[in-house]
Every structure is written in structure tokens, then in C-alpha cells.
Backbone as ProteinMPNN parsed JSONL, in Angstrom:
{"seq_chain_A": "MNHRALYEHALDHLRATEPDPDGLLDQWRRERPENRTDRDLLAEYAWVVVSCGMTAHVTDRLWPGLSAAFRNWDPAAVATAARDAQIEALSVLKHPRKIGAILAMADSLAEQPGQMARLAARPVPEALAWLQTLPWVGPTSRYHLARNLGWDVVVQTGPVPRLAAFLETTPDDLVRRTAEEVGERIRVVDLVLWNWGHQVGDRRMKEMASLFRLM", "coords_chain_A": {"N_chain_A": [[82.16, 93.384, 118.678], [84.333, 93.543, 116.037], [87.76, 93.079, 116.477], [89.78, 92.208, 114.674], [89.085, 92.857, 112.281], [88.408, 95.323, 112.219], [91.432, 96.046, 112.567], [92.627, 95.23, 110.409], [91.503, 96.728, 108.226], [92.617, 99.189, 109.002], [95.002, 98.779, 108.739], [95.286, 97.67, 105.837], [94.702, 100.517, 104.819], [96.948, 101.653, 105.484], [98.726, 100.409, 103.696], [97.765, 101.129, 101.238], [98.547, 103.655, 101.277], [100.923, 104.243, 101.727], [104.173, 104.147, 100.462], [106.366, 102.55, 101.161], [104.682, 99.938, 102.846], [105.462, 97.422, 104.128], [108.047, 97.649, 104.761], [107.737, 99.974, 106.604], [106.312, 99.058, 108.576], [107.936, 96.341, 109.592], [109.959, 98.3, 110.786], [108.71, 99.755, 112.728], [108.137, 97.289, 114.177], [110.803, 96.625, 114.772], [111.569, 98.846, 116.164], [112.619, 99.216, 119.633], [113.005, 100.325, 123.118], [115.446, 99.661, 123.792], [117.282, 100.296, 121.798], [117.377, 102.692, 120.881], [118.475, 105.624, 120.482], [120.269, 108.961, 121.848], [120.05, 110.633, 120.4], [117.24, 110.061, 118.86], [115.755, 110.316, 120.971], [115.51, 112.809, 121.354], [114.832, 114.142, 119.277], [112.244, 112.687, 119.03], [111.12, 114.112, 121.678], [111.39, 116.545, 120.885], [108.896, 116.891, 118.834], [106.844, 115.81, 120.366], [106.536, 118.416, 122.414], [106.599, 120.233, 120.307], [104.339, 119.504, 119.048], [102.275, 120.192, 121.167], [98.922, 121.423, 121.221], [98.523, 121.943, 118.962], [97.655, 120.417, 115.756], [98.534, 117.128, 114.29], [99.039, 117.833, 111.777], [99.803, 119.794, 111.314], [102.381, 120.16, 112.558], [103.791, 118.11, 111.038], [104.134, 119.76, 108.777], [105.904, 121.412, 109.728], [107.802, 120.045, 110.322], [110.339, 119.613, 108.561], [111.798, 121.588, 108.202], [112.29, 122.492, 110.971], [113.797, 119.965, 112.07], [116.224, 120.577, 110.366], [116.95, 122.798, 111.273], [117.694, 121.809, 113.838], [119.99, 120.55, 113.464], [119.251, 117.83, 112.329], [118.764, 116.578, 114.853], [120.899, 116.212, 116.636], [122.218, 115.77, 119.635], [124.792, 117.113, 120.429], [125.89, 118.456, 118.249], [123.764, 120.848, 117.895], [123.902, 121.687, 120.605], [126.446, 122.568, 120.508], [126.244, 124.741, 118.454], [124.274, 126.276, 119.592], [123.33, 129.19, 119.328], [122.501, 129.194, 116.754], [121.388, 127.701, 115.913], [118.83, 128.124, 117.414], [117.691, 130.709, 116.211], [117.298, 129.483, 113.758], [115.4, 127.986, 114.382], [113.39, 129.239, 115.527], [112.466, 130.64, 113.167], [110.96, 129.088, 111.819], [109.08, 128.135, 113.852], [107.711, 129.862, 115.644], [107.731, 130.143, 118.67], [108.941, 130.704, 121.582], [109.254, 129.381, 124.074], [108.389, 126.555, 123.358], [111.006, 126.38, 121.533], [113.049, 126.848, 123.062], [112.834, 124.912, 124.862], [113.497, 122.484, 123.811], [116.225, 123.157, 122.989], [117.309, 123.287, 125.476], [117.145, 120.653, 126.086], [118.462, 119.147, 124.423], [121.237, 120.38, 125.218], [121.247, 119.184, 127.54], [121.145, 116.461, 127.074], [123.7, 116.304, 125.769], [125.718, 117.137, 127.697], [125.278, 114.79, 129.323], [125.929, 112.127, 127.915], [124.109, 109.399, 126.71], [121.756, 108.914, 128.088], [119.46, 108.238, 126.722], [119.972, 105.282, 126.713], [120.091, 104.769, 129.57], [117.643, 104.976, 130.548], [116.322, 103.396, 128.846], [116.82, 101.12, 130.556], [115.454, 101.012, 132.465], [112.096, 99.728, 134.531], [109.086, 100.306, 132.974], [106.9, 101.747, 134.196], [108.884, 103.559, 135.825], [110.256, 104.597, 133.791], [108.05, 105.805, 132.507], [107.622, 107.536, 134.536], [109.941, 109.349, 134.568], [110.016, 110.55, 132.126], [107.652, 112.344, 132.206], [108.813, 114.472, 133.886], [109.86, 115.96, 131.932], [109.912, 119.318, 130.616], [106.656, 120.414, 128.985], [105.7, 117.837, 128.773], [103.399, 115.81, 129.428], [100.882, 114.062, 131.841], [99.665, 112.454, 129.969], [100.405, 112.897, 127.75], [103.155, 111.534, 127.835], [102.949, 109.067, 127.208], [102.381, 109.22, 124.641], [104.966, 110.123, 123.865], [106.596, 107.741, 124.974], [105.23, 105.437, 123.406], [106.525, 106.001, 120.66], [108.967, 105.926, 121.502], [109.421, 103.269, 121.378], [108.47, 101.906, 123.479], [105.631, 99.513, 124.111], [103.34, 100.932, 124.805], [100.08, 102.48, 125.209], [98.85, 105.434, 123.366], [97.333, 108.045, 124.677], [96.066, 110.265, 123.897], [94.907, 111.948, 121.064], [93.946, 110.512, 117.752], [93.645, 107.468, 118.8], [91.793, 107.168, 121.085], [89.739, 108.839, 120.234], [88.495, 106.99, 118.761], [88.354, 104.728, 120.394], [86.533, 105.398, 121.957], [84.398, 105.952, 120.214], [83.959, 103.499, 119.675], [82.959, 103.022, 122.048], [84.516, 101.863, 124.421], [87.533, 101.473, 125.98], [91.067, 103.365, 125.352], [92.94, 101.583, 125.95], [91.994, 99.371, 126.234], [90.877, 98.47, 123.559], [93.277, 98.863, 122.065], [95.043, 96.702, 123.298], [93.356, 94.596, 123.292], [92.919, 94.144, 120.536], [95.817, 93.827, 119.367], [96.185, 91.461, 120.728], [94.492, 89.56, 119.784], [95.262, 89.757, 117.135], [97.684, 88.811, 116.883], [100.116, 90.985, 117.343], [102.465, 93.505, 117.973], [101.843, 96.072, 120.623], [102.59, 98.631, 120.308], [102.623, 98.566, 117.393], [100.428, 97.931, 116.844], [98.691, 100.392, 117.658], [100.091, 102.218, 116.591], [99.391, 101.666, 113.633], [96.497, 102.343, 114.097], [96.445, 104.689, 114.519], [97.597, 106.091, 112.799], [95.966, 105.372, 110.873], [93.387, 106.603, 111.588], [94.191, 109.217, 112.171], [94.549, 110.326, 109.176], [92.12, 109.568, 107.944], [90.225, 110.724, 109.259], [87.721, 112.11, 112.182], [85.161, 112.073, 111.265], [84.948, 109.642, 109.681], [86.277, 107.576, 111.066], [83.882, 107.491, 113.001], [82.304, 106.669, 111.349], [82.916, 104.304, 110.457], [83.496, 102.734, 113.037], [80.612, 102.436, 113.946], [79.917, 100.347, 111.813], [82.205, 98.394, 112.356], [81.119, 97.899, 115.412], [78.789, 96.193, 115.269], [79.739, 94.194, 114.259]], "CA_chain_A": [[83.668, 93.965, 118.151], [85.725, 92.649, 115.431], [89.115, 93.932, 116.289], [90.58, 91.891, 113.628], [88.469, 93.098, 111.016], [88.81, 96.665, 112.044], [92.577, 96.205, 112.119], [92.544, 94.331, 109.004], [91.065, 98.187, 107.464], [93.353, 100.165, 109.187], [96.358, 98.109, 107.884], [94.667, 98.395, 104.248], [94.628, 101.741, 104.31], [98.34, 101.882, 105.501], [99.368, 99.524, 102.277], [97.344, 101.679, 100.316], [98.876, 105.047, 101.164], [102.488, 104.46, 101.829], [105.3, 103.847, 99.653], [106.862, 100.703, 101.407], [104.326, 99.9, 104.137], [105.929, 96.77, 104.774], [109.006, 98.259, 105.549], [107.392, 100.608, 107.924], [105.522, 97.498, 109.981], [109.184, 96.139, 109.915], [110.672, 99.278, 111.142], [108.012, 99.678, 113.596], [108.355, 96.221, 114.774], [111.593, 96.711, 115.754], [111.727, 99.715, 117.499], [112.848, 99.125, 120.987], [113.787, 101.537, 123.876], [116.642, 99.373, 124.124], [118.137, 100.336, 120.228], [117.079, 104.186, 120.696], [119.794, 106.707, 120.763], [119.722, 110.356, 122.369], [119.252, 111.505, 118.998], [116.103, 109.866, 118.641], [115.228, 110.509, 122.204], [115.914, 114.505, 121.214], [113.678, 113.922, 117.913], [110.781, 112.718, 119.685], [110.831, 114.815, 122.742], [110.688, 117.837, 120.236], [107.664, 116.276, 118.027], [105.874, 116.092, 121.505], [106.753, 119.632, 122.518], [105.894, 120.878, 119.176], [102.49, 119.12, 118.66], [101.156, 120.702, 122.415], [98.344, 122.946, 121.285], [98.494, 121.492, 117.885], [97.202, 119.203, 115.077], [99.635, 116.392, 113.718], [99.411, 117.631, 110.41], [100.809, 121.5, 111.753], [103.718, 119.211, 113.207], [103.931, 117.769, 109.836], [104.535, 120.566, 108.057], [106.882, 122.505, 110.378], [109.234, 119.284, 110.718], [111.461, 119.631, 107.875], [112.267, 122.658, 108.717], [112.882, 122.195, 112.338], [114.741, 119.013, 111.845], [117.051, 121.18, 109.453], [117.897, 124.122, 112.267], [118.152, 121.124, 115.235], [120.886, 119.432, 113.212], [119.128, 116.752, 112.66], [118.377, 116.371, 116.186], [122.021, 115.762, 116.725], [122.501, 116.608, 120.507], [126.056, 117.459, 120.512], [125.595, 119.328, 117.338], [122.861, 121.767, 118.493], [124.819, 122.434, 121.672], [127.706, 123.292, 119.688], [125.559, 125.6, 117.262], [123.047, 126.856, 120.098], [122.373, 130.187, 119.098], [122.631, 129.906, 115.395], [119.838, 126.792, 116.075], [117.707, 128.799, 117.878], [117.683, 131.714, 115.459], [116.851, 129.003, 112.74], [114.014, 127.171, 114.595], [112.504, 130.534, 115.529], [112.065, 131.27, 111.835], [110.04, 127.88, 111.636], [108.225, 128.197, 114.784], [107.59, 131.474, 116.444], [107.144, 130.048, 119.857], [110.276, 130.942, 121.984], [109.39, 128.523, 124.967], [109.415, 125.618, 123.067], [112.718, 126.21, 120.976], [113.86, 126.447, 124.47], [112.835, 123.587, 125.684], [113.964, 121.618, 122.659], [117.723, 123.616, 123.256], [117.684, 122.895, 126.594], [116.897, 119.042, 126.209], [120.072, 118.938, 123.493], [122.407, 120.65, 126.041], [121.117, 117.938, 128.614], [121.903, 115.027, 126.311], [125.281, 116.662, 125.02], [126.707, 116.997, 128.625], [125.219, 113.827, 129.592], [125.377, 111.496, 126.797], [123.701, 108.001, 127.323], [120.628, 108.982, 128.693], [118.386, 107.058, 126.173], [120.28, 103.832, 127.245], [119.922, 104.407, 130.974], [116.441, 104.929, 130.337], [115.433, 102.154, 128.555], [117.204, 99.971, 131.229], [114.313, 101.367, 133.737], [111.027, 99.488, 134.305], [108.342, 101.066, 132.08], [106.387, 102.928, 135.143], [109.715, 104.431, 135.914], [110.573, 105.519, 132.475], [106.993, 106.679, 131.99], [107.428, 108.963, 135.241], [110.549, 110.313, 134.288], [109.727, 111.407, 130.779], [107.124, 113.303, 132.687], [109.248, 115.682, 134.446], [110.573, 116.962, 131.085], [109.122, 120.017, 130.131], [105.667, 120.494, 128.131], [105.173, 116.351, 128.828], [102.056, 115.393, 130.803], [100.465, 112.78, 132.756], [98.901, 111.87, 128.85], [101.638, 112.89, 126.294], [104.239, 110.993, 128.013], [102.694, 108.051, 126.667], [102.719, 109.562, 123.255], [106.608, 109.945, 123.727], [107.016, 106.594, 125.334], [105.268, 105.0, 122.568], [107.219, 106.436, 119.92], [110.636, 105.451, 121.644], [109.721, 102.096, 121.675], [107.817, 100.829, 124.515], [104.741, 98.948, 124.425], [102.25, 101.487, 125.354], [98.916, 102.483, 124.475], [98.755, 106.61, 123.334], [96.069, 108.369, 125.512], [95.392, 111.248, 123.301], [94.292, 111.792, 119.567], [92.946, 109.604, 117.074], [93.233, 106.167, 118.949], [91.532, 107.624, 122.295], [88.545, 109.189, 119.951], [88.232, 105.947, 117.742], [87.894, 103.982, 121.522], [85.297, 106.54, 122.377], [83.151, 106.185, 118.986], [83.747, 101.786, 120.086], [82.491, 102.487, 123.531], [85.412, 101.551, 125.071], [89.015, 102.88, 126.376], [92.466, 103.244, 124.501], [94.146, 100.417, 126.291], [90.919, 97.605, 126.092], [90.839, 98.544, 122.195], [94.697, 98.351, 121.279], [95.456, 95.419, 123.859], [92.614, 93.038, 122.971], [93.286, 93.807, 119.363], [97.227, 93.0, 119.528], [96.275, 89.834, 121.376], [93.641, 88.553, 118.54], [95.936, 89.451, 115.717], [99.81, 88.397, 117.589], [100.649, 92.006, 116.934], [102.848, 94.142, 119.455], [100.885, 96.894, 121.489], [102.685, 99.844, 119.704], [102.306, 98.641, 116.036], [98.327, 98.418, 116.567], [98.481, 101.315, 117.869], [100.622, 103.044, 115.266], [98.865, 101.661, 112.463], [95.218, 102.575, 114.114], [96.491, 106.277, 114.374], [97.896, 106.654, 111.294], [94.715, 105.809, 110.041], [92.44, 107.849, 111.976], [94.925, 110.466, 111.781], [94.55, 110.289, 107.885], [91.193, 109.824, 107.287], [89.474, 111.849, 110.497], [86.887, 111.39, 112.691], [83.781, 111.818, 110.846], [85.144, 108.33, 108.937], [86.18, 106.836, 111.813], [82.731, 107.454, 113.825], [81.051, 105.683, 110.634], [83.468, 103.129, 110.441], [82.679, 102.375, 114.244], [79.436, 102.133, 114.118], [80.301, 99.496, 111.09], [82.653, 96.832, 113.444], [80.818, 97.519, 116.683], [77.839, 95.513, 115.151], [80.178, 92.856, 113.805]], "C_chain_A": [[84.092, 92.963, 117.621], [86.655, 93.37, 115.731], [89.586, 93.582, 115.385], [90.355, 92.615, 112.243], [88.867, 94.927, 110.923], [90.552, 97.17, 111.79], [92.98, 96.167, 110.689], [92.107, 96.153, 107.709], [91.566, 99.013, 107.555], [94.599, 99.642, 108.263], [96.286, 98.125, 106.089], [94.861, 99.644, 103.824], [96.626, 102.339, 104.383], [99.168, 101.469, 104.211], [98.994, 100.411, 101.199], [97.664, 102.873, 100.118], [100.131, 105.37, 101.125], [103.259, 103.588, 100.914], [105.998, 102.193, 99.675], [106.066, 100.583, 102.846], [104.814, 98.413, 105.108], [107.291, 96.96, 105.667], [108.615, 99.017, 106.535], [106.874, 99.846, 108.63], [107.131, 97.268, 110.285], [109.876, 96.984, 111.008], [109.789, 99.45, 112.751], [107.904, 98.737, 114.907], [109.794, 95.927, 115.677], [112.254, 97.566, 116.235], [111.64, 99.352, 118.854], [113.338, 100.171, 121.833], [115.133, 100.903, 123.939], [117.644, 99.976, 122.52], [117.602, 101.845, 119.882], [118.284, 104.699, 120.756], [119.179, 107.687, 120.985], [119.336, 111.005, 120.989], [117.749, 111.457, 118.698], [115.379, 110.091, 119.827], [115.25, 112.247, 122.033], [114.544, 114.69, 120.481], [112.043, 113.463, 118.376], [110.067, 113.341, 120.841], [110.251, 116.324, 121.763], [109.322, 117.416, 119.571], [106.661, 116.76, 119.498], [105.832, 117.731, 121.82], [105.752, 120.476, 121.631], [104.581, 120.458, 118.651], [101.897, 119.505, 120.15], [100.667, 121.492, 121.807], [97.968, 122.946, 119.79], [98.164, 120.58, 117.0], [98.631, 118.293, 114.662], [99.929, 116.789, 112.454], [99.911, 119.098, 110.619], [101.903, 121.085, 111.722], [104.131, 118.699, 111.919], [104.877, 118.747, 108.978], [105.576, 121.873, 108.483], [108.416, 121.448, 110.53], [110.109, 119.191, 109.942], [112.422, 120.335, 108.373], [112.881, 122.97, 110.183], [113.865, 120.896, 112.71], [116.346, 119.337, 111.19], [118.111, 122.396, 110.739], [117.954, 123.359, 113.557], [119.245, 120.313, 114.649], [120.634, 118.331, 113.039], [119.218, 115.963, 113.503], [119.62, 115.702, 116.813], [122.522, 116.487, 118.246], [123.742, 117.735, 120.696], [126.448, 118.893, 119.13], [124.996, 121.049, 117.534], [123.261, 122.353, 119.623], [125.725, 123.651, 121.442], [127.085, 124.84, 119.014], [124.29, 126.287, 118.049], [122.437, 127.878, 119.453], [121.954, 130.232, 117.763], [120.911, 128.706, 115.383], [118.913, 127.236, 116.296], [117.134, 129.75, 117.365], [116.941, 130.757, 113.983], [115.541, 128.507, 112.756], [113.124, 128.301, 114.576], [112.047, 131.287, 114.15], [110.975, 130.22, 110.967], [108.959, 127.967, 112.372], [108.07, 129.266, 115.606], [107.024, 131.124, 117.75], [108.543, 129.631, 120.644], [110.411, 129.375, 123.181], [109.498, 127.094, 124.74], [110.293, 125.032, 122.358], [113.555, 126.127, 122.387], [114.313, 125.564, 125.107], [113.426, 122.606, 125.361], [115.961, 121.861, 122.924], [117.874, 123.175, 124.212], [117.856, 121.367, 126.756], [118.512, 118.401, 125.371], [121.151, 118.818, 124.076], [122.687, 119.406, 127.045], [121.71, 116.516, 128.047], [123.458, 115.094, 125.934], [126.092, 116.673, 126.237], [126.384, 115.645, 129.129], [124.667, 112.812, 128.586], [124.953, 110.022, 127.334], [122.456, 108.056, 127.666], [119.469, 107.959, 128.326], [118.553, 105.66, 126.385], [119.88, 103.356, 128.494], [118.228, 104.437, 131.136], [115.513, 103.54, 130.061], [115.699, 101.249, 129.435], [116.027, 100.017, 132.319], [112.966, 100.542, 133.28], [110.018, 100.56, 133.676], [107.871, 102.098, 133.166], [107.505, 104.144, 135.611], [110.114, 105.555, 134.663], [109.577, 106.456, 132.212], [107.34, 108.132, 133.24], [108.83, 109.848, 135.195], [110.687, 110.753, 132.899], [108.086, 112.593, 131.198], [107.304, 114.361, 133.5], [109.979, 116.639, 133.644], [109.37, 118.288, 131.022], [108.186, 120.008, 129.119], [105.448, 118.645, 127.901], [104.346, 116.342, 130.02], [101.682, 114.492, 131.312], [99.642, 111.872, 131.214], [99.892, 111.829, 127.922], [102.939, 112.084, 126.37], [104.111, 109.566, 127.444], [102.428, 107.909, 125.112], [104.181, 109.193, 123.187], [107.051, 108.33, 124.007], [106.77, 105.644, 123.924], [106.276, 104.838, 121.456], [108.75, 106.261, 120.096], [110.526, 104.254, 121.579], [109.037, 100.879, 122.596], [106.381, 100.624, 124.058], [103.243, 99.67, 125.289], [101.042, 102.266, 124.791], [98.662, 104.57, 124.686], [97.295, 107.073, 124.0], [95.583, 109.745, 125.226], [95.525, 110.95, 122.007], [93.718, 110.752, 119.11], [92.388, 108.313, 117.748], [92.107, 106.473, 120.048], [89.907, 107.793, 121.738], [87.99, 107.79, 119.497], [87.557, 104.847, 118.972], [86.646, 104.59, 121.592], [83.896, 106.25, 121.384], [82.941, 104.177, 119.415], [83.161, 101.867, 121.495], [83.234, 101.916, 124.019], [86.674, 102.21, 125.365], [90.22, 102.693, 125.532], [92.691, 102.043, 124.648], [93.096, 99.246, 126.003], [91.292, 97.277, 124.667], [92.37, 98.073, 122.02], [94.976, 96.664, 122.029], [94.713, 94.099, 123.425], [92.845, 93.025, 121.264], [94.838, 93.199, 119.03], [96.931, 92.028, 119.879], [95.542, 89.254, 120.216], [94.523, 88.633, 117.201], [97.333, 89.139, 115.851], [100.545, 89.567, 116.715], [101.198, 92.739, 118.599], [102.03, 95.725, 119.634], [101.558, 98.112, 120.134], [102.467, 99.612, 118.298], [101.047, 98.477, 115.881], [98.145, 99.792, 116.712], [98.533, 102.367, 117.233], [99.694, 102.991, 113.879], [97.344, 102.403, 112.969], [95.135, 104.111, 114.44], [97.08, 106.907, 113.887], [96.354, 106.739, 110.428], [93.259, 106.826, 110.426], [92.997, 109.475, 112.093], [94.308, 111.091, 110.142], [92.84, 110.377, 107.238], [90.134, 110.677, 108.383], [88.608, 111.528, 111.426], [85.212, 110.929, 112.464], [83.88, 110.313, 110.231], [85.749, 107.11, 110.004], [85.063, 106.475, 112.519], [81.811, 106.285, 112.735], [81.688, 104.628, 110.482], [83.441, 102.45, 111.907], [81.554, 101.729, 114.092], [79.132, 100.646, 113.479], [80.379, 97.995, 112.336], [82.087, 96.769, 114.742], [79.351, 96.836, 116.567], [78.114, 94.335, 114.396], [80.835, 91.378, 114.846]], "O_chain_A": [[84.285, 91.849, 118.109], [86.564, 94.516, 115.29], [90.092, 94.528, 114.78], [91.185, 92.871, 111.372], [89.373, 95.574, 110.007], [90.947, 98.153, 111.163], [93.57, 97.026, 110.034], [92.553, 96.355, 106.579], [91.468, 99.891, 106.698], [94.981, 100.166, 107.216], [97.153, 98.546, 105.323], [95.147, 99.928, 102.661], [97.274, 103.08, 103.644], [100.121, 102.122, 103.785], [99.765, 100.529, 100.246], [97.318, 103.429, 99.076], [100.575, 106.424, 100.669], [102.95, 102.42, 100.677], [106.119, 101.25, 98.893], [106.592, 101.009, 103.874], [104.643, 98.263, 106.317], [107.537, 96.585, 106.813], [109.203, 98.758, 107.585], [107.136, 100.155, 109.793], [107.631, 97.959, 111.173], [110.321, 96.448, 112.023], [110.387, 99.232, 113.805], [107.707, 99.039, 116.084], [109.94, 95.326, 116.742], [113.367, 97.373, 116.722], [110.505, 99.156, 119.288], [114.12, 100.969, 121.316], [116.052, 101.691, 124.163], [118.87, 99.877, 122.578], [117.42, 102.166, 118.708], [119.19, 103.978, 121.174], [117.994, 107.835, 120.686], [118.402, 111.764, 120.729], [117.081, 112.439, 118.372], [114.161, 110.049, 119.658], [114.825, 112.81, 123.042], [113.505, 115.197, 120.903], [110.971, 113.947, 118.011], [108.86, 113.244, 121.067], [109.188, 116.939, 121.86], [108.453, 117.967, 120.247], [105.972, 117.774, 119.611], [104.857, 118.282, 121.309], [104.713, 121.084, 121.89], [103.894, 121.124, 117.877], [100.794, 118.978, 120.303], [101.359, 122.469, 121.52], [97.204, 123.807, 119.353], [98.42, 119.49, 117.511], [99.728, 118.844, 114.751], [100.903, 116.3, 111.881], [100.609, 119.449, 109.668], [102.641, 121.548, 110.852], [105.296, 119.066, 111.766], [106.036, 118.543, 108.616], [105.903, 122.88, 107.856], [109.579, 121.795, 110.739], [111.057, 118.583, 110.441], [113.513, 120.002, 108.836], [113.884, 123.661, 110.362], [114.638, 120.975, 113.665], [117.355, 118.66, 111.388], [119.305, 122.635, 110.922], [118.247, 124.055, 114.529], [119.526, 119.304, 115.295], [121.463, 117.502, 113.415], [119.617, 114.812, 113.328], [119.445, 114.686, 117.485], [123.114, 117.566, 118.21], [123.616, 118.914, 121.028], [127.105, 119.928, 119.241], [125.614, 122.1, 117.363], [123.025, 123.554, 119.749], [125.827, 124.825, 121.796], [127.649, 125.913, 119.228], [123.379, 126.796, 117.395], [121.292, 127.778, 119.011], [121.155, 131.103, 117.419], [119.778, 128.951, 114.967], [117.936, 126.982, 115.593], [116.005, 129.973, 117.802], [116.135, 131.332, 113.252], [114.727, 128.466, 111.834], [112.208, 128.39, 113.758], [111.391, 132.328, 114.112], [110.39, 130.427, 109.904], [107.86, 127.908, 111.822], [108.805, 129.106, 116.58], [105.96, 131.647, 118.083], [109.147, 128.574, 120.459], [111.323, 128.549, 123.159], [110.236, 126.357, 125.394], [110.55, 123.83, 122.292], [114.529, 125.412, 122.621], [115.374, 125.29, 125.668], [113.91, 121.808, 126.165], [116.773, 120.94, 123.007], [118.795, 122.36, 124.156], [118.69, 120.92, 127.543], [119.309, 117.526, 125.708], [121.969, 117.907, 123.946], [123.742, 118.831, 127.314], [122.531, 115.751, 128.553], [124.229, 114.14, 125.836], [127.236, 116.25, 126.068], [127.437, 115.118, 129.489], [123.477, 112.59, 128.361], [125.485, 109.566, 128.346], [121.9, 106.968, 127.51], [118.805, 107.207, 129.04], [117.618, 104.864, 126.302], [119.479, 102.225, 128.768], [117.734, 103.75, 132.029], [114.596, 102.947, 130.627], [114.911, 100.305, 129.372], [115.759, 99.007, 132.971], [112.617, 100.52, 132.1], [110.244, 101.738, 133.956], [108.352, 103.23, 133.125], [107.2, 105.329, 135.747], [110.219, 106.781, 134.63], [109.806, 107.6, 131.818], [107.319, 109.331, 132.961], [108.846, 110.955, 135.734], [111.692, 111.418, 132.646], [107.658, 113.454, 130.428], [106.401, 115.112, 133.869], [110.542, 117.662, 134.034], [108.187, 118.166, 131.342], [108.683, 119.577, 128.078], [105.03, 118.259, 126.81], [104.536, 116.725, 131.175], [102.592, 113.669, 131.203], [99.11, 110.777, 131.393], [100.211, 110.794, 127.336], [103.693, 111.905, 125.413], [105.137, 108.924, 127.223], [102.295, 106.861, 124.48], [104.6, 108.195, 122.602], [107.827, 107.78, 123.226], [107.734, 105.148, 123.34], [106.837, 103.759, 121.266], [109.597, 106.385, 119.211], [111.63, 103.728, 121.718], [109.026, 99.649, 122.54], [105.859, 101.63, 123.579], [102.436, 99.142, 126.054], [101.247, 102.707, 123.661], [98.384, 105.064, 125.779], [96.264, 106.435, 123.786], [94.864, 110.371, 126.006], [96.111, 109.932, 121.639], [93.023, 110.031, 119.827], [91.233, 107.923, 117.581], [91.173, 105.724, 119.758], [88.962, 107.253, 122.313], [86.891, 107.503, 119.974], [86.529, 104.212, 118.735], [85.684, 103.977, 121.129], [82.715, 106.316, 121.727], [81.816, 103.676, 119.409], [82.888, 100.821, 122.085], [82.663, 100.875, 124.343], [86.88, 103.38, 125.044], [90.249, 101.606, 124.955], [92.693, 101.293, 123.671], [93.519, 98.196, 125.518], [91.85, 96.221, 124.368], [92.59, 96.875, 121.839], [95.082, 95.643, 121.349], [95.176, 92.971, 123.253], [92.943, 91.927, 120.716], [94.94, 92.12, 118.446], [97.547, 91.201, 119.206], [96.136, 88.334, 119.652], [94.508, 87.751, 116.343], [98.089, 89.23, 114.884], [101.288, 89.373, 115.753], [100.735, 92.647, 119.737], [101.705, 96.369, 118.636], [100.891, 98.316, 119.119], [102.022, 100.636, 117.78], [100.49, 98.839, 114.844], [97.443, 100.387, 115.896], [97.687, 103.253, 117.113], [99.354, 103.968, 113.212], [96.94, 103.167, 112.092], [94.075, 104.715, 114.601], [97.305, 108.087, 114.155], [95.825, 107.606, 109.731], [92.469, 107.477, 109.742], [92.376, 110.538, 112.096], [93.716, 112.165, 110.038], [92.468, 111.084, 106.301], [89.182, 111.256, 107.861], [88.671, 110.314, 111.622], [84.44, 110.118, 112.976], [82.814, 109.699, 110.278], [85.666, 105.911, 109.74], [84.968, 105.28, 112.8], [81.003, 105.418, 113.069], [80.918, 103.681, 110.317], [83.324, 101.235, 111.75], [81.502, 100.499, 114.102], [78.442, 99.817, 114.071], [79.598, 97.191, 112.845], [82.363, 95.765, 115.399], [78.66, 96.84, 117.586], [77.262, 93.574, 113.938], [81.157, 90.328, 114.292]]}, "name": "protein", "num_of_chains": 1, "seq": "MNHRALYEHALDHLRATEPDPDGLLDQWRRERPENRTDRDLLAEYAWVVVSCGMTAHVTDRLWPGLSAAFRNWDPAAVATAARDAQIEALSVLKHPRKIGAILAMADSLAEQPGQMARLAARPVPEALAWLQTLPWVGPTSRYHLARNLGWDVVVQTGPVPRLAAFLETTPDDLVRRTAEEVGERIRVVDLVLWNWGHQVGDRRMKEMASLFRLM"}
């Protein structure tokens, strides 16, 4: 299995499809839990909540409207105008339980600011355990939320685990070995592979996995 060749292929796709791939890669490298904010925590939590039972493509389409309804993820602004935010959000996503969970998170962050900083100071296992206490976050989706918030963890759902299955390995082994071989952060490798798999789909991933497995 040629981990470097697979990563370079996914990286080439990123460079061909993103308007500023180098800027995006730099952003992914710089993002760490200690430099994320409560606004980031609310936004990334909302992404995971909305994505439950939906594809990332659907969440992508809903995101601009939800971002506007939730005041660009400012917890204090949402808490101040909770009823308006609820009405606007429900016009975008007609799922009262998901909208209610996001509103509750915004209210909690507004009442106790600095939660992201406190979370970043915890050891990774403790941070993952705390994330799993949130409504709609389970033992697998907590890794998605943690990675998006800057932790070097491997996502356990979506394109990367499916790619790993095609390669007859585990997501952790695939991402960690690739990161070691190319000298990159775990989360960056995960994001590059996730982005590629998300855009090209399972059929293409399976075809390419057959090729790279023989290299």
C-alpha cells in the first residue's frame, strides 16, 4: 500500500478544486483547540447535529441559511434573540429537536463563556468524553466534532472509514501511517482524504483503492 501516492492523489484533487488550496491547508494546519473560540464550538457542534442522518452535501446546502439564522454562530447574539433565531432556523431545517439542541448549546455558552478554552485544556480522552455528553453527539460522531475543532483525531464516520475498508485497513491505521509517511498533522491528512472521498464518491474511491493497494 502506497500511502504517500494516495495522499498526493487526494492533495492534487484539492489543488484542482479549491480556489485557494494552499490557504486552506495552512488554515487546517493552524487550527488547534487552544485557538478555537466558543463561536467555533457552537458552529462545529451545529454541523454535527444537522448532519445526523443526512449527507454532507445536504448540510452544505442548508448551512448558509442556518448560519444567518444563528447569527453567524455568536452564542450571545443567539441567546439574546432566541425566538427569532428559532423561527428563522426552522424555516431552513424543519427539525425542532435539532434546532432546539443548537439553541440550548448557544444558551449554555452565553451563560458560561470560555467553554472552548476550558475544553482545550483537558487531555484528549477527557475532551472526547465531554463532547459525547452533548445531545446528538455519539461515540463515533464525537471524533468528527473533535477533529473539526482542531484535535488530531481520526474521524470514524464518512468517506475516510469507507476508504479504509476498501483498502482493507482501519481508519486510524490509514490516516496515522499516512501522516507519518508524509510528515503532516493527523487532522490535515484526515481532512484531505475526507474532502477527496466526499467529492468523488464511493465508486471512485473503490477504484483508486484497488490501484493504490497494489503499489
